[in-house]
Steps between C-alpha positions, in 0.01 A plus 500: 500500500726541199423248231723662243798415711467128421773412253353515146641160389330339799161655412528416137585135556239236562312541828670190644796564726787260556622456855800727421280774353262460803786572744625791284150653496470462878838662557441800287134587528200515724345171413177345629517119507145354487447126562192393302481150635200390713530560874520132580789424257851410629770595555427813691808708485512781756627825363516390139184668363367839607140391446315176456206544267367182348442540125128466527489806733771709329270719289336637815835623629681627190423864580686464833824378345757779467874475437755559230427144374295199609632143494229234516611166624336157532618145534646459150425816298169408342253695714740799526492521122119500523529779759692713249228462248241584754683809621547622139144437412393722794720779363794471739782722366767405765751249348382152598708186494472123570785309672602234249470161671326662804571422862641162395779673302560746776541227761747324257708814471536504883657145506 
């Protein structure tokens, strides 16, 4: 893991990633995408997220998450922003981000 390799402007900006920044981060770094929606939420998108950890269970698994950066995703970006706060409150030093607009925005970008 090499967190200092993430571009400084990206780390210094807000923790919310636009779709374009999300794709750039995926292309250039080892990124773990964590879906924090509940298990029964739709749509289920195979291959989009590396892990599915509902927000109410996330704290129990934070020590297992390891990558250059972590991008939390949910339906619209609200719970993924909460996931950032949770991760930081537990002392996570890996850069953490929320996908702005969530899976809904990602699906729109595919149209």
